C-alpha positions as CSV (number, residue, x, y, z in Angstrom):
1,X,17.1,-6.9,-43.2
2,X,15.7,-9.3,-40.2
3,X,17.9,-9.1,-36.8
4,X,15.9,-12.0,-35.7
5,X,18.1,-15.3,-35.8
6,X,18.5,-18.6,-34.3
7,X,20.6,-18.9,-31.2
8,X,23.2,-21.0,-33.3
9,X,23.1,-18.2,-35.3
10,X,23.9,-15.6,-32.8
11,X,26.9,-17.5,-31.0
12,X,28.8,-17.1,-34.1
13,X,28.7,-13.5,-33.6
14,X,31.3,-14.0,-30.8
15,X,34.6,-13.9,-31.8
16,X,38.0,-15.1,-30.2
17,X,39.4,-13.5,-27.5
18,X,36.2,-10.9,-27.3
19,X,34.9,-9.6,-23.5
20,X,31.3,-10.7,-23.5
21,X,29.1,-8.8,-20.7
22,X,26.2,-11.1,-19.7
23,X,23.4,-9.7,-17.9
24,X,21.1,-10.9,-15.4
25,X,20.4,-12.0,-12.0
26,X,21.1,-15.3,-9.8
27,X,18.8,-18.4,-10.1
28,X,17.6,-17.8,-13.8
29,X,16.2,-14.7,-13.3
30,X,16.7,-12.6,-16.2
31,X,19.0,-14.9,-17.8
32,X,20.0,-15.6,-21.9
33,X,20.4,-18.9,-20.9
34,X,19.7,-20.2,-24.6
35,X,22.2,-17.8,-26.1
36,X,24.8,-18.8,-23.6
37,X,23.9,-22.8,-24.4
38,X,24.0,-22.0,-27.8
39,X,28.0,-20.4,-27.4
40,X,29.0,-23.6,-25.5
41,X,27.7,-25.9,-28.0
42,X,29.6,-24.0,-30.8
43,X,32.8,-24.6,-29.0
44,X,32.2,-27.8,-28.2
45,X,31.6,-28.5,-32.2
46,X,34.3,-26.2,-33.7
47,X,36.4,-25.2,-30.8
48,X,35.5,-21.9,-31.0
49,X,35.2,-19.0,-29.8
50,X,38.0,-19.1,-27.6
51,X,39.9,-17.0,-24.5
52,X,36.9,-15.2,-24.2
53,X,36.4,-12.4,-20.9
54,X,33.0,-12.6,-19.3
55,X,31.8,-10.0,-17.5
56,X,28.5,-10.3,-15.2
57,X,27.5,-8.0,-12.7
58,X,25.4,-10.3,-10.7
59,X,25.6,-14.0,-10.3
60,X,24.0,-15.7,-13.1
61,X,23.3,-19.4,-13.0
62,X,21.1,-22.2,-11.3
63,X,24.4,-24.2,-9.2
64,X,23.6,-27.0,-11.5
65,X,25.6,-26.0,-14.8
66,X,23.3,-23.8,-16.1
67,X,24.2,-19.5,-16.5
68,X,27.6,-18.7,-16.7
69,X,28.6,-22.4,-16.0
70,X,27.4,-23.2,-19.6
71,X,30.8,-21.4,-20.6
72,X,32.7,-23.4,-18.2
73,X,35.1,-25.0,-20.3
74,X,38.9,-24.6,-20.4
75,X,39.9,-22.9,-23.4
76,X,36.5,-21.2,-24.4
77,X,37.0,-18.6,-21.6
78,X,40.5,-17.3,-20.2
79,X,39.2,-14.9,-17.9
80,X,35.9,-13.8,-16.0
81,X,35.1,-10.7,-14.1
82,X,32.0,-11.6,-11.7
83,X,30.8,-9.4,-9.4
84,X,28.8,-12.6,-7.6
85,X,30.0,-16.2,-8.1
86,X,27.7,-18.3,-5.9
87,X,25.5,-19.7,-8.6
88,X,27.9,-21.1,-11.1
89,X,29.8,-23.8,-9.3
90,X,31.7,-24.9,-12.4
91,X,33.1,-21.6,-13.3
92,X,34.5,-21.8,-9.4
93,X,35.8,-24.9,-10.3
94,X,38.0,-23.4,-13.0
95,X,39.3,-20.4,-11.1
96,X,40.1,-22.5,-7.7
97,X,42.1,-24.8,-9.9
98,X,44.3,-21.7,-11.6
99,X,42.7,-22.3,-15.4
100,X,41.2,-19.3,-15.7
101,X,42.0,-15.4,-14.8
102,X,39.3,-14.8,-12.1
103,X,38.4,-11.6,-10.6
104,X,35.4,-10.1,-8.3
105,X,34.6,-6.2,-8.6
106,X,31.3,-5.1,-6.7
107,X,28.1,-5.4,-8.4
108,X,27.1,-1.7,-8.4
109,X,30.6,-0.8,-9.6
110,X,30.2,-3.3,-12.6
111,X,26.7,-2.0,-13.3
112,X,27.9,1.4,-13.3
113,X,31.3,0.8,-15.5
114,X,28.7,-0.2,-18.1
115,X,27.2,3.5,-18.2
116,X,30.4,4.8,-18.0
117,X,31.8,2.9,-21.1
118,X,28.6,3.5,-23.1
119,X,29.5,7.2,-22.1
120,X,33.0,6.9,-23.2
121,X,33.9,8.0,-19.9
122,X,37.4,6.7,-18.4
123,X,36.1,4.8,-15.7
124,X,34.3,4.8,-12.1
125,X,35.8,6.9,-9.5
126,X,34.2,5.7,-6.1
127,X,34.7,5.0,-2.4
128,X,33.2,2.0,-2.9
129,X,35.8,-1.1,-2.1
130,X,37.8,0.9,0.0
131,X,39.4,-1.1,2.7
132,X,37.8,-4.3,1.2
133,X,39.3,-7.2,-0.7
134,X,38.8,-5.0,-3.9
135,X,41.3,-2.6,-2.7
136,X,44.2,-3.0,-4.7
137,X,46.5,-2.5,-1.6
138,X,44.6,-5.8,-0.4
139,X,43.6,-8.3,-3.3
140,X,42.6,-5.7,-6.0
141,X,39.8,-8.1,-6.6
142,X,42.0,-10.6,-7.3
143,X,40.3,-14.5,-6.4
144,X,43.4,-16.6,-7.8
145,X,47.1,-16.4,-8.6
146,X,46.4,-16.7,-12.3
147,X,44.6,-13.2,-12.1
148,X,47.9,-10.8,-11.9
149,X,46.3,-7.6,-13.7
150,X,45.2,-4.6,-12.0
151,X,41.9,-3.7,-12.5
152,X,41.8,-1.5,-9.4
153,X,43.8,1.7,-8.4
154,X,43.8,4.4,-5.6
155,X,43.5,7.7,-6.4
156,X,43.2,11.2,-4.2
157,X,41.0,13.8,-5.4
158,X,40.9,17.3,-3.6
159,X,42.2,15.3,-0.8
160,X,40.0,12.3,-0.4
161,X,41.2,8.6,-1.1
162,X,39.1,6.6,-3.8
163,X,39.4,3.8,-5.9
164,X,39.5,4.0,-9.7
165,X,38.3,1.3,-12.1
166,X,39.3,1.7,-15.8
167,X,36.6,1.1,-18.6
168,X,37.7,-1.3,-21.1
169,X,36.6,-2.2,-24.8
170,X,33.2,-4.3,-24.6
171,X,32.9,-6.8,-27.6
172,X,29.6,-8.6,-27.3
173,X,26.4,-7.7,-24.9
174,X,24.1,-10.7,-24.5
175,X,21.2,-9.4,-22.6
176,X,17.7,-10.7,-22.4
177,X,14.0,-9.1,-22.8
178,X,10.4,-10.0,-22.9
179,X,9.1,-8.7,-26.5
180,X,11.0,-7.6,-29.7
181,X,9.9,-6.3,-32.7
182,X,11.5,-6.7,-36.3
183,X,13.7,-3.6,-35.7
184,X,15.2,-5.0,-32.4
185,X,13.0,-2.9,-29.7
186,X,12.9,-4.6,-26.7
187,X,10.5,-4.3,-23.7
188,X,10.7,-6.0,-20.3
189,X,7.1,-6.0,-18.9
190,X,7.5,-10.2,-18.3
191,X,10.8,-9.8,-16.8
192,X,11.2,-9.5,-12.6
193,X,13.7,-7.1,-13.0
194,X,15.4,-4.6,-15.3
195,X,19.1,-5.1,-14.3
196,X,21.6,-3.3,-16.7
197,X,20.3,-4.5,-19.6
198,X,19.9,-0.8,-21.3
199,X,23.3,0.0,-20.2
200,X,25.1,-3.5,-21.3
201,X,23.4,-2.7,-24.6
202,X,25.2,0.7,-25.2
203,X,28.4,-0.3,-23.9
204,X,28.7,-2.8,-26.4
205,X,27.1,-0.5,-29.1
206,X,29.7,2.2,-28.5
207,X,32.2,0.5,-28.2
208,X,31.7,-0.9,-31.8
209,X,30.5,-4.2,-30.7
210,X,27.2,-6.6,-31.1
211,X,24.4,-6.7,-29.0
212,X,22.7,-10.2,-28.9
213,X,19.3,-9.9,-27.2
214,X,17.1,-12.8,-26.2
215,X,13.3,-12.7,-25.8
216,X,9.8,-14.9,-25.6
217,X,7.9,-13.5,-27.8
218,X,8.4,-12.0,-31.4
219,X,5.8,-9.0,-33.0
220,X,5.5,-7.0,-36.1
221,X,7.6,-3.7,-36.3
222,X,5.1,-0.8,-35.3
223,X,3.3,-3.0,-32.7
224,X,5.3,-2.2,-29.3
225,X,4.1,1.0,-27.2
226,X,7.3,3.1,-27.1
227,X,6.4,4.1,-23.5
228,X,7.8,0.5,-22.3
229,X,10.7,-0.3,-25.0
230,X,13.6,-0.8,-22.5
231,X,16.2,-1.2,-25.7
232,X,15.8,0.5,-28.7
233,X,16.5,-1.5,-32.0
234,X,19.4,0.5,-33.0
235,X,21.6,-0.8,-30.3
236,X,20.4,-4.2,-31.2
237,X,21.9,-6.9,-33.8
238,X,20.5,-9.9,-33.0
239,X,17.0,-11.1,-31.5
240,X,16.7,-14.8,-30.5
241,X,13.8,-16.1,-29.8
242,X,12.9,-18.4,-26.7
243,X,9.5,-19.4,-26.6
244,X,9.8,-21.5,-23.6
245,X,11.8,-18.5,-21.3
246,X,11.1,-18.8,-17.6
247,X,10.8,-16.1,-15.4
248,X,13.5,-17.7,-13.1
249,X,14.8,-21.6,-12.6
250,X,12.1,-21.7,-9.9
251,X,9.1,-20.0,-11.2
252,X,7.6,-20.3,-14.9
253,X,5.4,-17.4,-14.7
254,X,4.2,-15.2,-11.7
255,X,2.5,-12.0,-12.4
256,X,2.7,-11.0,-9.0
257,X,6.8,-10.8,-9.1
258,X,6.7,-8.7,-12.5
259,X,4.6,-6.2,-11.1
260,X,1.4,-7.0,-13.1
261,X,-0.4,-8.4,-9.9
262,X,-0.7,-7.4,-6.5
263,X,-1.4,-9.9,-3.6
264,X,-2.6,-9.6,0.0
265,X,-0.2,-9.7,2.8
266,X,-1.9,-13.0,4.3
267,X,-0.7,-14.6,1.4
268,X,2.6,-14.6,2.3
269,X,3.8,-17.5,4.7
270,X,4.6,-16.9,7.8
271,X,8.4,-18.1,8.9
272,X,8.8,-21.4,10.9
273,X,9.8,-20.8,14.6
274,X,13.8,-21.8,13.9
275,X,16.9,-20.2,14.2
276,X,16.2,-18.1,11.1
277,X,12.9,-16.6,12.3
278,X,14.7,-15.9,15.6
279,X,17.5,-14.1,14.1
280,X,15.4,-12.5,11.6
281,X,13.0,-11.2,14.2
282,X,15.8,-9.7,16.5
283,X,17.3,-7.8,13.2
284,X,13.6,-6.2,12.6
285,X,14.4,-4.8,15.7
286,X,16.9,-2.4,14.5
287,X,14.8,-0.9,12.1
288,X,13.0,2.4,12.5
289,X,9.4,2.9,11.1
290,X,9.7,5.3,7.6
291,X,13.3,3.4,7.1
292,X,14.4,2.7,3.3
293,X,16.2,-0.7,4.1
294,X,17.8,-3.0,1.6
295,X,18.0,-7.0,2.8
296,X,20.7,-9.0,1.4
297,X,20.0,-12.3,0.1
298,X,19.7,-15.6,1.9
299,X,18.9,-15.0,5.9
300,X,18.2,-11.1,5.8
301,X,15.3,-11.5,3.4
302,X,13.2,-13.2,6.4
303,X,12.9,-9.9,7.9
304,X,10.7,-8.5,5.5
305,X,8.3,-11.8,6.1
306,X,8.7,-11.1,9.8
307,X,7.2,-7.6,9.0
308,X,4.5,-8.9,7.3
309,X,3.5,-11.3,9.6
310,X,3.3,-8.4,12.5
311,X,1.4,-6.5,9.7
312,X,4.1,-3.7,9.5
313,X,5.2,-4.0,5.9
314,X,4.0,-0.7,5.2
315,X,6.1,0.9,7.7
316,X,9.7,0.3,6.2
317,X,10.6,0.9,2.7
318,X,12.3,-2.4,1.5
319,X,14.6,-2.0,-1.9
320,X,16.7,-4.7,-3.8
321,X,20.1,-3.6,-5.8
322,X,18.4,-5.0,-8.5
323,X,16.3,-1.7,-8.5
324,X,13.0,-2.6,-6.6
325,X,11.0,-0.2,-3.9
326,X,8.4,-1.1,-1.6
327,X,6.6,-4.7,-1.5
328,X,8.3,-7.8,-0.2
329,X,11.3,-9.6,-1.4
330,X,11.0,-12.7,-2.9
331,X,13.2,-15.4,-1.2
332,X,15.6,-18.4,-2.5
333,X,16.2,-18.9,-6.0
334,X,13.9,-15.9,-6.8
335,X,15.8,-13.5,-4.9
336,X,16.1,-10.2,-6.7
337,X,12.2,-9.7,-7.2
338,X,9.8,-8.6,-5.3
339,X,5.9,-8.8,-4.6
340,X,3.8,-5.7,-4.0
341,X,6.7,-3.2,-5.4
342,X,6.1,0.3,-5.7
343,X,8.8,1.2,-8.2
344,X,11.2,-0.8,-10.7
345,X,14.1,1.1,-12.2
346,X,17.6,0.4,-13.5
347,X,19.9,-1.7,-11.4
348,X,22.9,1.3,-12.2
349,X,20.1,3.7,-11.0
350,X,19.6,2.0,-7.9
351,X,23.4,1.7,-7.0
352,X,23.6,5.7,-7.5
353,X,21.1,5.8,-4.5
354,X,22.8,3.3,-2.6
355,X,26.4,4.4,-3.1
356,X,25.2,8.2,-2.2
357,X,24.0,7.4,1.3
358,X,20.1,6.4,0.2
359,X,19.8,3.9,2.4
360,X,18.8,4.4,6.3
361,X,19.9,0.8,7.0
362,X,21.2,-2.6,5.4
363,X,20.6,-6.1,6.5
364,X,23.4,-8.5,5.4
365,X,24.6,-11.9,6.0
366,X,27.8,-12.7,6.9
367,X,30.0,-16.0,6.7
368,X,33.1,-15.1,8.8
369,X,33.2,-12.0,11.6
370,X,36.9,-11.2,13.3
371,X,37.4,-9.2,16.5
372,X,37.6,-6.0,14.5
373,X,34.2,-6.6,13.0
374,X,35.4,-7.6,10.0
375,X,32.8,-9.4,7.7
376,X,33.6,-11.9,5.1
377,X,31.0,-13.3,2.6
378,X,32.8,-13.7,-0.4
379,X,35.7,-16.3,-0.1
380,X,35.9,-18.7,2.8
381,X,36.3,-22.7,3.1
382,X,37.3,-23.3,-0.6
383,X,34.4,-21.5,-2.2
384,X,34.5,-18.5,-4.4
385,X,30.7,-16.8,-3.3
386,X,31.9,-13.5,-4.6
387,X,30.3,-10.2,-3.4
388,X,27.5,-8.9,-5.5
389,X,26.0,-5.8,-4.2
390,X,27.4,-6.3,-0.6
391,X,29.9,-3.9,-0.6
392,X,27.9,-1.1,-2.1
393,X,25.2,-1.5,0.3
394,X,27.5,-2.1,3.2
395,X,29.4,0.9,2.7
396,X,26.4,3.4,1.7
397,X,23.8,2.7,4.4
398,X,23.6,4.9,7.7
399,X,23.0,1.6,9.8
400,X,24.1,-2.1,8.9
401,X,23.0,-5.0,10.5
402,X,24.6,-8.6,9.7
403,X,22.5,-11.6,10.5
404,X,23.9,-15.0,10.6
405,X,24.1,-18.1,13.2
406,X,26.9,-18.1,15.5
407,X,28.6,-21.4,13.9
408,X,28.3,-22.7,10.7
409,X,26.9,-26.0,9.8
410,X,23.9,-28.1,10.6
411,X,23.0,-28.1,14.4
412,X,20.4,-28.7,16.9
413,X,18.6,-26.8,19.3
414,X,15.8,-26.4,21.5
415,X,13.5,-23.4,21.4
416,X,12.2,-23.1,25.0
417,X,9.7,-19.9,24.5
418,X,11.5,-17.6,25.8
419,X,15.2,-18.7,24.7
420,X,17.2,-21.3,23.1
421,X,19.5,-24.1,24.2
422,X,21.6,-26.5,22.0
423,X,21.7,-29.9,21.9
424,X,24.2,-30.7,19.2
425,X,26.7,-28.1,18.1
426,X,27.2,-27.0,14.9
427,X,30.7,-27.7,12.8
428,X,32.8,-24.4,12.1
429,X,33.3,-21.3,13.9
430,X,31.9,-18.2,12.4
431,X,33.5,-15.6,14.8
432,X,37.2,-16.2,14.0
433,X,40.7,-14.9,14.7
434,X,41.0,-13.7,11.0
435,X,38.5,-13.6,8.3
436,X,39.7,-15.3,4.9
437,X,38.7,-12.0,2.9
438,X,37.6,-8.7,4.0
439,X,34.3,-8.0,2.5
440,X,33.1,-5.2,5.2
441,X,36.1,-3.3,6.7
442,X,35.3,-2.7,10.6
443,X,37.7,0.0,10.6
444,X,36.1,1.9,7.4
445,X,33.1,1.9,9.2
446,X,34.3,3.4,12.6
447,X,35.8,6.2,10.4
448,X,32.4,6.6,8.8
449,X,30.7,6.5,12.3
450,X,28.2,4.0,10.9
451,X,26.7,1.7,13.9
452,X,27.2,-2.0,13.1
453,X,25.2,-4.6,14.4
454,X,26.0,-8.6,14.3
455,X,22.8,-10.7,15.4
456,X,22.8,-14.4,16.1
457,X,20.1,-16.9,17.2
458,X,22.3,-17.1,20.6
459,X,23.5,-13.4,20.8
460,X,24.3,-10.1,19.5
461,X,27.4,-7.9,19.3
462,X,28.3,-4.0,18.3
463,X,31.1,-2.6,16.9
464,X,33.1,-0.5,19.0
465,X,36.5,1.2,19.0
466,X,37.9,-1.8,20.4
467,X,36.6,-4.0,18.1
468,X,33.6,-6.6,18.9
469,X,31.4,-6.0,22.1
470,X,29.2,-8.9,23.1
471,X,26.0,-6.6,24.5
472,X,23.1,-9.6,24.3
473,X,22.6,-13.0,24.9
474,X,19.9,-15.4,24.7
475,X,17.9,-17.1,28.1
476,X,18.7,-20.7,28.7
477,X,22.2,-20.7,27.1
478,X,25.4,-21.1,29.4
479,X,27.5,-17.9,28.1
480,X,30.9,-19.4,28.3
481,X,30.1,-23.0,27.0
482,X,27.6,-22.3,24.5
483,X,29.1,-18.5,23.2
484,X,32.1,-17.9,24.2
485,X,33.5,-21.1,23.8
486,X,32.2,-21.4,20.2
487,X,34.4,-18.5,19.1
488,X,38.2,-18.2,18.3
489,X,38.6,-14.6,19.8
490,X,37.1,-13.4,23.4
491,X,35.2,-10.2,22.4
492,X,34.8,-7.6,25.0
493,X,31.2,-8.0,27.2
494,X,29.2,-5.1,27.9
495,X,29.1,-4.1,31.5
496,X,25.1,-4.5,31.0
497,X,25.0,-7.4,29.0
498,X,21.5,-7.7,28.2
499,X,19.2,-10.9,27.9
500,X,17.7,-10.9,24.2
501,X,13.8,-10.3,24.3
502,X,11.8,-13.3,25.0
503,X,9.6,-12.4,22.4
504,X,12.0,-13.6,19.7
505,X,11.3,-17.2,20.9
506,X,7.7,-17.1,20.9
507,X,5.3,-19.1,18.3
508,X,3.0,-16.5,18.3
509,X,3.6,-12.9,16.7
510,X,5.5,-10.3,18.5
511,X,3.2,-7.7,18.7
512,X,6.5,-6.1,17.3
513,X,6.1,-1.9,17.2
514,X,9.0,-0.1,15.2
515,X,10.5,3.0,16.7
516,X,10.0,6.2,15.1
517,X,12.7,7.6,13.1
518,X,15.7,9.4,15.1
519,X,15.0,13.0,15.6
520,X,16.8,15.2,12.5
521,X,16.2,12.3,10.1
522,X,12.6,12.8,9.3
523,X,11.7,13.2,5.8
524,X,9.1,15.6,4.4
């Protein structure tokens, strides 16, 4: 009996009240969009299925109605547990208008939950989320008033405090690969990442559920090399072929993003000299030669581009939570993929490495920072952005560097060659008296003795026992007018306040040299 069917037929495998896992990544990367669209079309025609619980570890969508937003219809969905929400504005609207129950859990936790469910385990026990909005003593991962159930518990094991995320039954998993044979074996040679594809399929199968796999190509049984099969056909119930499947919304095909082709570092264009480049350059000063690093979405990905321009790409191993090691992370809507990578592994295995302390340094964005060093990236200004892998990365890294402009909104600056001046001020402060949601807890970092740096285009701050400390300011600025008055609180000013390095503002490469790893941290 063939497992190949149309997307419309596969949509009928989803029943009222089902819990549906959707795997993939933001910007359409590894997204099973044809199946999601068919599911939405069925609901609009038949008013079924209804009351679905949707679970997705990463952001899925294009910000313009694709991905998870295909399912953003009242009645079709009753609950969403998402790791990241920034790509699905329509689902966000359902959440903020209290039409669905909305939750956000760390991407790595959801990734590990898939494996726990597949293995018949009670759930995930971890430190990840302590002291953040995911902690049940704060918000418990709830994003709106309609979300009332407790999805996270605190627990003590051998005198240490952990969070417990219970397993749940999975009725359907919707995944994506590249090629399938008639038995339903799935390969992923044309994808830019592996995500949680195998774990999601196994979680559904071992819950007594169903697995729908979208692929680009179909071959005869026996034609696939078993060494590249990522999901065995025994766990797949339906194969949907989409010959128009894209690598991402931005990119039709690019073999350099799947690992099939290497490119020269000279093919990677340098960043224009603006606030983003200044910040990326200053963040690069926090790296050591030999570091294993993670770069978050958005402004942090500029750090890899800066190192490429400086000829230092081989001095730091960049990793991505989607499973990449080495190379240069892709930017913008292609984030989650990388060029010239050395290895690509499953996301769950990558989060094992992160949660266990494998990262030397993480460079992450911020939306808000408060006097205690708490950071918010997940919920602000009426938006639900979600957390993605941020919590796993920030709480697992040995050093953390947060990057962003001093204020939010459009601003006009002049870069003078050794500093910066502000002609038109941005609209809103980012350094606020209290963050709207705690995505990163300063107290937890201090407890773990993790050095934390906050880099902006105008100033640099460090986290100390008494809170945020201003340590550097750019030349060309009036400290009081251009920095301190643009914050909602007054940080302590370091006794030896420094001027930011003039090379950060130069048009030419900086001639950057990375310091060696600190003594006692060498790897052999």
